[in-house]
NUVOLUM-552030 format. One record per residue: x, y, z of N, C-alpha, C, CB in turn; residue in one letter. Coordinates in steps of 0.02 Angstrom, whole numbers, plus 50000, padded with zeros to 5 digits. Glycine has a CB too. Example, Ala and Ser with C-alpha at 12.3 -4.5 7.8 and 13.67 -1.06 7.14 Angstrom:
<recs>
506604971650390506154977550390506604983550390505654977650452A 506424988850354506844994750357506455000250394507044997050286S 
</recs>
This chain:
<recs>
513454992950504512904992250457512264991250497513024986450408X 511714994050472511074993450506510554990050462510835000250527X 509994988550492509424985650457508854990550462509234978650486X 508574992450405508004997050402507374993050384508135002750351X 506864993450427506224990250414505704995650405506034985250473X 505414995950345504905001050330504224997950344504955003450256X 503875000550393503224997850412502645002250388503184996950488X 502735005350331502205009650303501555005750295502415012550237X 501604999250279501014995150266500834990550325501124991050204X 501154991350381501044986750437500304985950454501424989050498X 499944991450460499244991150482498774988850426499024997850507X 499034988150365498624985750310498694978250301498794989450246X 499094975250343499204968050340498694964550385499934966250362X 498434958950362497964955250403498344952050460497574949950360X 498214954250519498594953050580499244957050578498754945450588X 499194963550591499794967750590500284965950646499604975150596X 500914965250628501444963850676502034968250660501634956150675X 502264971950708502854976150699503484972050710502834982150748X 504004973950675504664970850686504874971750759505194973850639X 504634976950791504814978350860504574972850908504534985050882X 504074969050887503834963550929504364958150937503194960650900X 504874958250894505384953050895506054955650921505474950250826X 506044961550952506664964650976506654964851052506744971850947X 507184962151083507224962151156507474968851182507684956651180X 507984971751149508284977951173508504982151114508884976551221X 508114987151096508254991251038508924994951045507694996451027X 509144996151106509774999751117510394995751099509815001851190X 510324989151093510914984951081511044983551007510834978451117X 510664986450962510764984750893510764990750847510244979950871X 510754989150783510744994250730510104993650689511364993650685X 509554992050722508904991450689508554998150688508474986150725X 508284999950630507875005950622507195003650597508215011150572X 506665005150633505985003550612505645010250599505594999250666X 505415011150537505105017550519504375016450500505485020850460X 503985021650511503275021550494503045028550477502855018650552X 502415029050458502135035550439501385035550451502295037250366X 501105041550457500385042350467499995041250403500245049250496X 500335041450346500005041550281499515035750271500515041450227X 499755029650276499335023850258498965020950319499755018450226X 499335018450367499015015050423498555019550464499535012250467X 498755025750475498345030250515497875034350471498785034950555X 497915033350405497455036550358497485044150362496745034150370X 498085046850370498175054150377498755056550334498285056050451X 498695056050267499265057850225499445065250226499125055850155X 498975069550237499095076750232499535079650286498455080250232X 499615076150342500005079250396500755078250387499795076450463X 500955073850341501665072950323502095071150383501935079250290X 501875066250422502235064150482502485057050474501785064850545X 503105056050491503395049350494503795048750558503835047850432X 504025042750572504415041850633504915036250623503945040250693X 505395036150668505895030750669505985028550740506585033250638X 506035021950749506185019050814506865015650807505625014050839X 507335017550849508005014750846508355016250912508415017750785X 508965014050919509355015550979509425023050986510055012050976X 509445025351048509495032551062510065035851023509585033751137X 510635032551020511215035650986511065037050912511835031150992X 510665032650881510485033650810509975039250803510225027150780X 509485039450848508965044550845509265051450854508415043250898X 509755052050899510075058550910510425060950847510575058150968X 510755056450811511075058450748510555060650697511495052550720X 510015056750691509485058550644509155065150662508955053050641X 509055066350726508745072550749509175078550730508625072450825X 509835077850737510285083350718510245084650643511005081650737X 510225079450603510185080450531509515083550512510285073750494X 508975081150541508315083650523508255091050538507775079750561X 508485093050596508445100150614508855104450566508675101350686X 509445101950549509895105750506509685105450433510615103250513X 509515099450409509415098450338508725099850312509595091650320X 508215098850354507535099250328507075104050364507225092550328X 507255106150422506845110950458506275108050498506565115650410X 506145101650491505625098450531504925099250503505645101150601X 504445096450539503745096450519503385101650561503425089350529X 502825104350535502465109550571502235107150639501865111950529X 502225111650686502015110050754501285107550757502095116050800X 500805110650721500125107850723500085100650698499665112250680X 500485098950647500495092050623500765087350676500905091450559X 501285089550710501565085350764501055084250819502205088650792X 500695089450838500185088850891499635084050870499895095750908X 499425084550807498905080150781499145072950781498685082350711X 499765071850761500035065050760500055061950829500745065050730X 500215065950880500215063450949499515061050967500455068950998X 498995064750947498305062650960498145056150923497815068150940X 498365055650860498235049650821498555043450853498495050450750X 499125044450885499495038850914499305037450987500235040250910X 498785040651012498565039551080498405032051089497935043951097X 498665028851142498615021551148497905018651141498875019551214X 497405021751172496725019051167496475019251095496245023051213X 496625024751061496435025350990496795020150948496585032450964X 497435018950962497825014150923497555007050930498555014350943X 497255005450987496944998850994496384997950943496664997851066X 495995003250934495455003050885495735002850814494985009050893X 496235006950801496545007250735496825000450715497105012650733X 497174997250762497504990850747496994985250733497954988750804X 496364986350751495844981550735495454983650672495354980750794X 495264990050669494814992350615495154992850547494524999050634X 495754995650544496084996750480496244990050445496725000850489X 496564985250480496694978850447496054975250427497104974350492X 495534975650468494904972250452494594975150389494404972750511X 494604981750383494314984950323494684982750260494334992650331X 495344983250262495724981450201495704974050187496444983750208X 495664969850238495594962650226494934961250191495634958650293X 494404964650212493744963750180493774965950107493204967750217X 494064971750094494124974250025494564969549983494414981350024X 495124967450011495594963049975495254956549956496214961650018X 494874953650003494564947149992494014947649939494264944450057X 493584952649944493024952849896493244954949826492484957549921X 493714959549821493974961249754494344955249725494434967449757X 494734951849767495104946049743494654940549717495544943249798X 494124939049754493654933949732493314935949667493124932649787X 493114942249662492784944649601493264944449541492514951749611X 493894946249552494384946149497494484939049472495054949149520X 494534934349518494614927349497494004925049458494734922849558X 493404927149480492794925349443492804928349372492184927849481X 493154933849363493214936949296493764933749254493354944449303X 494104928749282494624925149245495324928049252494444925149173X 495424932249302496084935149314496464930749363496024942349341X 497114930249354497544926549400497854931549449498104922549362X 497804930149514498044934849565498734933049589497564935049623X 499124938249603499784937649633499804942549691500364938949580X 499394941349741499324946049797499454942349862498624949249797X 499684946049911499804943249977499224944750023500444945850006X 499364944950086498844946250136498954953050169498824940750188X 499224957750132499324964450157499284969550100499994965050193X 499294975850118499264981150068498564982450042499714979450010X 498524986849993497874988349964497894988049888497634995249986X 498264983249861498304982049790498164974649776498994984049762X 497954973349715497984966549689498404966849626497254963749674X 498874962349621499244961249559498884955849521500004959449572X 498694957249459498294952649419498644951349352497594955549407X 498554945149328498784943549260498184942149217499274937349261X 498184945349159497644944549111497714937849075497634950349060X 497164934749055497204928449019497354929448945496544924549026X 497494924148910497544923948837498084928448808496884925848807X 498584930148847499124934448821498914941648811499364931648757X 498334943548837498124950548831498604954948869497394951448857X 498654961148849499104965848883498704970848924499554969548832X 499034973548974498714978649016498574984948974499164980349076X 498984986248924498854992048881498184991148844499424992948830X 498054985048820497414983748787496824984648835497404976548758X 496914982448897496384983448947496274990848960496564979749012X 496814994548968496745001748981496395005348924497435004848993X 496525003248862496185006448805495425005948813496405003248738X 495195000348839494474999448849494235002948913494304991948853X 494655003148963494465006549025494445014149017494945004649081X 494905016848978494925024148968494255026748942495485026048919X 493935023048897493295025248869492745025248921493105020848809X 492875021948977492385021549032492595025949091492295014249055X 493105030049081493325034549134493715031149190492745037949164X 494035025549174494415021749225495095019749197494015015349247X 495515017049240496175014749219496465010149273496655020749206X 496945006149251497345002149298498075004149287497234994349286X 498505002149333499225003349325499524997349290499575004549395X 499794998549230500084993049191500694990249226500264995449121X 500784983749222501364980449250502014983349222501344973049238X 502004985149158502614987849127502814994549158502514988649052X 502334998149188502505004449221502905003149285501865008349238X 502884996949309503244995149371503864990949355502784991249418X 504014989949292504584985949272505224990049279504504983449198X 505614988549329506224992449343506734991949287506534990149408X 506684986749246507154986149190506924990049128507254978849171X 506304992449130506024996449075506104992949008506355003449072X 505864986749004505944982748944505394983948892505954975448962X 504904988048908504384989648859504014983548835504684993248800X 503974982648769503604976948741503934970248753503524977948667X 504554970248778504904964048795504834962348870505634964548777X 504464966348906504394965448978503994959048993504054971449010X 504194955349044503794949649066503154951749101504204945149113X 503064958349110502474960849146501934963549099502684966249194X 501984962249035501494964848987500774963049005501654962248917X 500664957049030499984954749045499784956149117499934947349031X 500204959549154500054960849225499804968049234500684959749268X 499394968849285499204975549306499094975749381498564977949269X 499144981749409499024982749480498374986649488499624986449515X 497944983949529497304987149544497324989349617496694982449530X 497224995749629497224998349697496504999149722497595005049701X 496334995449774495674996249805495715000749866495374989449824X 496305003349881496405007549940495975013749941497115009549944X 495945017649887495555023849890494815022949875495845028849842X 494595016849862493905015749840493425015049899493865009549795X 492865018249893492345017449944492035010449938491785022949937X 491865007349993491555000649989490945000449945491374998250059X 490585006049941489965006349902490095005949827489585012649918X 490715006949805490855006949733491004999949706491435011549718X 491024994949750491244988249730490874985449670491174983549788X 490204985249673489824982249618489944985949552489074982249634X 489954992549555490074996449494490784995349468489955003949508X 491274994849513491964993649492492024987049455492434993749552X 491724981849483491774975149453491384974949388491514969749502X 490804978149386490404978349324490804981749268489734981949335X 491124987249284491514991049234492094986849208491774997649264X 492464983649254493024979449233492774973449192493424976949294X 492214970549213491924965049176491734966949105491314962349212X 491444972949097491264975349029491884975848985490914982249033X 492424978649013493034979548974493324972748955493554983549014X 493314967949000493584961348985493154957648934493634957149049X 492494958448938492064955248888492184958348819491314956048907X 492304964848818492454968148754493104965348724492504975748763X 493594963848767494224960948743494114953948714494734960748800X 493634950248742493504943448718493154943448650493084939648768X 492784948848635492384948848573492784950848512491794953448581X 
</recs>
């Protein structure tokens, strides 16, 4: 049996640390650490991922990949090698976490000022929020839709699919990942308008 650690969000964590920092000899175990260019390297279009594991495991995966999927385009592979250049990665490991920490902190503070309860950690590019007064995320979306915006309802993430019986009715996920820093004031103003409309 092996352990799979998905580090897709590693660089979005404030103080990124790979599981590999805690491994003395990767060849002696059944640890698989996987990552991708999509989030941390900000390059989703090249469709590149990787796995770090003992050589014997990588050889098995390489055989399957060649046979089962055909592999990734050579230009994408070449571009990924450039993205992973050590000097560049030093900058990436500082700049990417700093940017998302800044976005996470200011959106979080603004959401709390709007009366939302946060359930967020110190990584990723989402905030999980709970609406006050038993309001539902569906009610919030009804007001946001008229303003050309939306949030992801907590019930859409409920793996039990309990609908109106879901404990996530009042929760929503807000993604600040794709938002330009310049949109912050407008984003908060729009959400504030929708919440004030719910109060009236």
